[in-house]
C-alpha positions as a Markdown table, in Angstrom:
| # | Residue | x | y | z |
|---|---|---|---|---|
| 1 | Unk | 17.2 | -15.8 | -5.7 |
| 2 | Unk | 15.8 | -12.6 | -7.3 |
| 3 | Unk | 12.1 | -11.8 | -7.8 |
| 4 | Unk | 10.7 | -9.9 | -10.8 |
| 5 | Unk | 8.1 | -7.4 | -9.6 |
| 6 | Unk | 5.7 | -5.8 | -12.0 |
| 7 | Unk | 4.1 | -2.5 | -10.9 |
| 8 | Unk | 2.1 | 0.4 | -12.2 |
| 9 | Unk | 2.6 | 4.2 | -11.9 |
| 10 | Unk | 4.1 | 4.9 | -8.5 |
| 11 | Unk | 2.2 | 8.1 | -7.9 |
| 12 | Unk | -1.2 | 6.5 | -8.2 |
| 13 | Unk | -1.0 | 2.7 | -8.0 |
| 14 | Unk | -1.8 | 1.9 | -4.4 |
| 15 | Unk | -1.7 | -1.9 | -4.9 |
| 16 | Unk | 1.7 | -1.6 | -6.6 |
| 17 | Unk | 3.0 | 0.3 | -3.6 |
| 18 | Unk | 1.9 | -2.6 | -1.4 |
| 19 | Unk | 3.7 | -5.1 | -3.5 |
| 20 | Unk | 6.9 | -3.1 | -3.6 |
| 21 | Unk | 6.9 | -2.6 | 0.2 |
| 22 | Unk | 6.5 | -6.4 | 0.7 |
| 23 | Unk | 9.9 | -6.9 | -1.0 |
| 24 | Unk | 11.7 | -3.7 | -0.1 |
| 25 | Unk | 11.0 | -3.5 | 3.6 |
| 26 | Unk | 12.1 | -7.1 | 4.2 |
| 27 | Unk | 15.3 | -7.0 | 2.2 |
| 28 | Unk | 14.2 | -9.5 | -0.4 |
| 29 | Unk | 16.1 | -9.2 | -3.7 |
| 30 | Unk | 14.0 | -8.1 | -6.7 |
| 31 | Unk | 14.0 | -6.3 | -10.1 |
| 32 | Unk | 11.3 | -3.8 | -10.9 |
| 33 | Unk | 9.4 | -3.7 | -14.1 |
| 34 | Unk | 7.0 | -0.8 | -14.9 |
| 35 | Unk | 3.7 | -1.7 | -16.5 |
| 36 | Unk | 1.9 | 0.9 | -18.7 |
| 37 | Unk | -1.1 | 1.4 | -16.4 |
| 38 | Unk | -1.9 | 4.8 | -17.9 |
| 39 | Unk | -0.1 | 4.3 | -21.2 |
| 40 | Unk | -2.5 | 1.7 | -22.4 |
| 41 | Unk | 0.1 | -1.1 | -22.6 |
| 42 | Unk | -0.8 | -3.0 | -19.4 |
| 43 | Unk | -2.3 | -6.1 | -21.1 |
| 44 | Unk | 0.8 | -6.5 | -23.4 |
| 45 | Unk | 3.2 | -5.8 | -20.6 |
| 46 | Unk | 1.7 | -8.5 | -18.4 |
| 47 | Unk | 1.2 | -11.0 | -21.2 |
| 48 | Unk | 4.3 | -13.0 | -20.2 |
| 49 | Unk | 2.7 | -13.5 | -16.8 |
| 50 | Unk | -0.6 | -15.0 | -18.0 |
| 51 | Unk | -3.1 | -15.6 | -16.5 |
| 52 | Unk | -2.1 | -12.7 | -14.2 |
| 53 | Unk | -3.8 | -9.6 | -15.4 |
| 54 | Unk | -3.3 | -6.9 | -12.7 |
| 55 | Unk | -0.4 | -5.3 | -10.8 |
| 56 | Unk | 1.3 | -5.9 | -8.6 |
| 57 | Unk | 2.6 | -9.3 | -9.8 |
| 58 | Unk | 5.8 | -11.2 | -9.1 |
| 59 | Unk | 7.6 | -13.8 | -11.0 |
| 60 | Unk | 9.4 | -16.3 | -8.8 |
| 61 | Unk | 12.9 | -17.5 | -9.6 |
| 62 | Unk | 11.5 | -20.7 | -11.1 |
| 63 | Unk | 9.3 | -18.7 | -13.5 |
| 64 | Unk | 6.0 | -19.1 | -11.5 |
| 65 | Unk | 3.8 | -16.0 | -11.9 |
| 66 | Unk | 1.9 | -14.8 | -8.8 |
| 67 | Unk | -0.7 | -12.1 | -8.8 |
| 68 | Unk | -3.1 | -10.7 | -6.2 |
| 69 | Unk | -1.5 | -9.0 | -3.2 |
| 70 | Unk | -2.7 | -11.5 | -0.5 |
| 71 | Unk | -1.3 | -14.4 | -2.6 |
| 72 | Unk | 2.0 | -12.5 | -3.0 |
| 73 | Unk | 2.1 | -11.8 | 0.7 |
| 74 | Unk | 1.6 | -15.4 | 1.7 |
| 75 | Unk | 4.0 | -16.7 | -1.0 |
| 76 | Unk | 6.8 | -14.5 | 0.2 |
| 77 | Unk | 6.1 | -15.3 | 3.9 |
| 78 | Unk | 6.2 | -19.0 | 3.1 |
| 79 | Unk | 9.4 | -18.7 | 1.2 |
| 80 | Unk | 11.1 | -16.5 | 3.8 |
| 81 | Unk | 9.9 | -17.7 | 7.2 |
| 82 | Unk | 12.8 | -15.9 | 9.0 |
| 83 | Unk | 12.2 | -12.5 | 7.4 |
| 84 | Unk | 9.5 | -11.4 | 9.8 |
| 85 | Unk | 6.8 | -10.6 | 7.2 |
| 86 | Unk | 4.1 | -11.6 | 9.7 |
| 87 | Unk | 4.3 | -10.9 | 13.5 |
| 88 | Unk | 6.0 | -13.7 | 15.4 |
| 89 | Unk | 3.2 | -14.1 | 18.0 |
| 90 | Unk | 0.5 | -16.4 | 16.8 |
| 91 | Unk | -2.4 | -14.2 | 17.9 |
| 92 | Unk | -0.9 | -11.1 | 16.4 |
| 93 | Unk | -0.1 | -13.0 | 13.2 |
| 94 | Unk | -3.8 | -14.1 | 12.9 |
| 95 | Unk | -4.9 | -10.6 | 13.6 |
| 96 | Unk | -2.5 | -9.1 | 11.0 |
| 97 | Unk | -3.9 | -11.5 | 8.4 |
| 98 | Unk | -7.4 | -10.4 | 9.2 |
| 99 | Unk | -6.4 | -6.8 | 8.8 |
| 100 | Unk | -4.8 | -7.4 | 5.5 |
| 101 | Unk | -7.8 | -9.5 | 4.2 |
| 102 | Unk | -10.2 | -6.7 | 5.1 |
| 103 | Unk | -8.0 | -4.2 | 3.4 |
| 104 | Unk | -7.9 | -6.3 | 0.3 |
| 105 | Unk | -11.7 | -6.6 | 0.0 |
| 106 | Unk | -13.1 | -3.6 | 1.8 |
| 107 | Unk | -13.2 | 0.2 | 2.2 |
| 108 | Unk | -14.7 | 0.7 | -1.3 |
| 109 | Unk | -16.0 | 4.2 | -0.4 |
| 110 | Unk | -12.6 | 5.5 | 0.7 |
| 111 | Unk | -10.9 | 3.9 | -2.4 |
| 112 | Unk | -13.5 | 5.3 | -4.8 |
| 113 | Unk | -13.8 | 8.8 | -3.4 |
| 114 | Unk | -10.1 | 9.3 | -2.6 |
| 115 | Unk | -7.9 | 7.7 | -5.3 |
| 116 | Unk | -4.3 | 7.5 | -4.1 |
| 117 | Unk | -2.1 | 10.3 | -5.3 |
| 118 | Unk | 1.2 | 11.3 | -3.8 |
| 119 | Unk | 1.8 | 14.7 | -5.4 |
| 120 | Unk | 0.0 | 17.1 | -3.0 |
| 121 | Unk | -2.5 | 17.4 | -0.2 |
| 122 | Unk | -6.0 | 18.4 | -1.1 |
| 123 | Unk | -7.5 | 20.8 | 1.4 |
| 124 | Unk | -11.1 | 21.5 | 2.0 |
| 125 | Unk | -12.0 | 18.0 | 0.7 |
| 126 | Unk | -15.4 | 16.8 | 2.0 |
| 127 | Unk | -15.5 | 13.0 | 2.6 |
| 128 | Unk | -18.9 | 11.3 | 2.2 |
| 129 | Unk | -20.7 | 9.6 | 5.1 |
| 130 | Unk | -19.6 | 6.2 | 3.6 |
| 131 | Unk | -16.0 | 7.3 | 3.5 |
| 132 | Unk | -16.2 | 8.5 | 7.1 |
| 133 | Unk | -17.6 | 5.1 | 8.1 |
| 134 | Unk | -14.6 | 3.4 | 6.4 |
| 135 | Unk | -12.2 | 5.7 | 8.3 |
| 136 | Unk | -13.9 | 4.8 | 11.6 |
| 137 | Unk | -13.6 | 1.1 | 10.8 |
| 138 | Unk | -9.9 | 1.5 | 9.9 |
| 139 | Unk | -9.3 | 3.3 | 13.2 |
| 140 | Unk | -11.0 | 0.4 | 15.0 |
| 141 | Unk | -8.7 | -2.1 | 13.3 |
| 142 | Unk | -5.6 | -0.1 | 14.0 |
| 143 | Unk | -6.5 | 0.4 | 17.6 |
| 144 | Unk | -7.1 | -3.4 | 17.9 |
| 145 | Unk | -3.8 | -4.2 | 16.3 |
| 146 | Unk | -2.0 | -2.1 | 18.9 |
| 147 | Unk | -3.3 | -4.4 | 21.6 |
| 148 | Unk | -0.8 | -7.0 | 20.2 |
| 149 | Unk | 2.0 | -4.5 | 19.7 |
| 150 | Unk | 5.5 | -4.8 | 21.2 |
| 151 | Unk | 7.7 | -1.7 | 21.4 |
| 152 | Unk | 7.8 | 0.1 | 18.1 |
| 153 | Unk | 5.7 | 2.5 | 16.0 |
| 154 | Unk | 4.0 | 0.1 | 13.7 |
| 155 | Unk | 0.6 | -1.6 | 13.9 |
| 156 | Unk | 2.1 | -4.6 | 15.7 |
| 157 | Unk | 5.2 | -3.0 | 17.0 |
| 158 | Unk | 7.7 | -4.2 | 14.4 |
| 159 | Unk | 7.0 | -3.6 | 10.7 |
| 160 | Unk | 4.9 | -6.3 | 9.2 |
| 161 | Unk | 2.8 | -7.0 | 6.1 |
| 162 | Unk | -0.1 | -5.3 | 7.8 |
| 163 | Unk | 1.8 | -2.0 | 7.6 |
| 164 | Unk | 2.6 | -2.6 | 3.9 |
| 165 | Unk | -1.1 | -3.2 | 3.2 |
| 166 | Unk | -2.2 | 0.0 | 5.0 |
| 167 | Unk | 0.5 | 2.3 | 3.6 |
| 168 | Unk | -1.8 | 3.5 | 0.8 |
| 169 | Unk | -4.5 | 4.2 | 3.3 |
| 170 | Unk | -2.1 | 6.5 | 5.2 |
| 171 | Unk | -1.4 | 8.2 | 1.9 |
| 172 | Unk | -5.1 | 8.8 | 1.3 |
| 173 | Unk | -5.7 | 10.1 | 4.8 |
| 174 | Unk | -2.8 | 12.6 | 4.4 |
| 175 | Unk | -3.4 | 13.3 | 0.7 |
| 176 | Unk | -7.0 | 14.3 | 1.2 |
| 177 | Unk | -6.5 | 15.7 | 4.8 |
| 178 | Unk | -9.2 | 13.4 | 6.1 |
| 179 | Unk | -10.6 | 13.6 | 9.6 |
| 180 | Unk | -9.0 | 11.0 | 11.9 |
| 181 | Unk | -7.8 | 10.8 | 15.4 |
| 182 | Unk | -4.4 | 12.1 | 16.6 |
| 183 | Unk | -3.2 | 8.5 | 17.1 |
| 184 | Unk | -4.2 | 7.6 | 13.5 |
| 185 | Unk | -2.6 | 10.7 | 12.1 |
| 186 | Unk | 0.6 | 9.9 | 14.0 |
| 187 | Unk | 0.7 | 6.5 | 12.5 |
| 188 | Unk | 0.2 | 7.9 | 9.0 |
| 189 | Unk | 3.1 | 10.3 | 9.6 |
| 190 | Unk | 5.3 | 7.4 | 10.7 |
| 191 | Unk | 4.4 | 5.6 | 7.5 |
| 192 | Unk | 4.9 | 8.5 | 5.1 |
| 193 | Unk | 8.1 | 9.5 | 6.8 |
| 194 | Unk | 9.6 | 6.0 | 6.4 |
| 195 | Unk | 12.6 | 6.0 | 4.1 |
| 196 | Unk | 11.2 | 3.3 | 1.9 |
| 197 | Unk | 7.9 | 5.2 | 1.3 |
| 198 | Unk | 9.8 | 8.4 | 0.7 |
| 199 | Unk | 12.0 | 6.6 | -1.9 |
| 200 | Unk | 8.9 | 5.2 | -3.7 |
| 201 | Unk | 7.3 | 8.7 | -3.8 |
| 202 | Unk | 10.4 | 10.4 | -5.0 |
| 203 | Unk | 10.7 | 8.0 | -7.9 |
| 204 | Unk | 7.1 | 8.5 | -8.8 |
| 205 | Unk | 7.4 | 12.3 | -8.8 |
| 206 | Unk | 9.9 | 12.1 | -11.6 |
| 207 | Unk | 7.0 | 11.5 | -14.0 |
| 208 | Unk | 5.0 | 14.6 | -14.9 |
| 209 | Unk | 1.3 | 14.2 | -15.7 |
| 210 | Unk | -0.6 | 16.8 | -17.8 |
| 211 | Unk | -3.4 | 16.8 | -17.1 |
| 212 | Unk | -3.1 | 15.4 | -13.6 |
| 213 | Unk | -5.4 | 12.3 | -13.5 |
| 214 | Unk | -7.1 | 13.1 | -10.1 |
| 215 | Unk | -7.9 | 16.8 | -10.0 |
| 216 | Unk | -10.4 | 17.1 | -7.1 |
| 217 | Unk | -11.1 | 20.8 | -7.8 |
| 218 | Unk | -10.0 | 21.8 | -4.3 |
| 219 | Unk | -7.1 | 23.9 | -3.1 |
| 220 | Unk | -3.9 | 22.0 | -2.6 |
| 221 | Unk | -0.8 | 22.3 | -0.4 |
| 222 | Unk | 2.6 | 20.7 | -0.2 |
| 223 | Unk | 3.0 | 17.1 | 0.9 |
| 224 | Unk | 4.5 | 16.4 | 4.3 |
């Protein structure tokens, strides 16, 4: 049983990172297909998966195409009930679903002002009031999740889909040196230091972009 995963450029595609982590972190077998997100071939590359039109997307072993990250998450959790994609505790599981749903539909200011990029850290970046409000909300959600946590460094103790969904948020916080609490920054460091995340970033850095798509006009420093 092997899935086909379709993703965009690793350095910039936050949603692709989420889809990849859903499979990679839970040991589910898959093949990766790179879609030309910046090369202009995305529509053609995804044509065999119609009506899916965005990344990430997966093709199930029976040929069924599934797009949209929440749909992918629930499909994989349903097909692999023993893999631990959601927290085992019912209250924690419901809370994790809530966090993922808000991530999928919210935080527009953070997304728009701070596109995910994994190449460097922008220093001296000034977040807008709306972005600061998004960060405050994220910290509230993360703190709430920890109320359900067992031992472990992740939002609910053990790694879950909630951590996959918020990995690109961690990348944005670090990549733009955004103002967050010490606890939130520690969680971001845990996420970005995880072997799976580091492997994803290393693969993305093999592609050189000239010009770099998201030049913020601020000084930069090395990544973690």
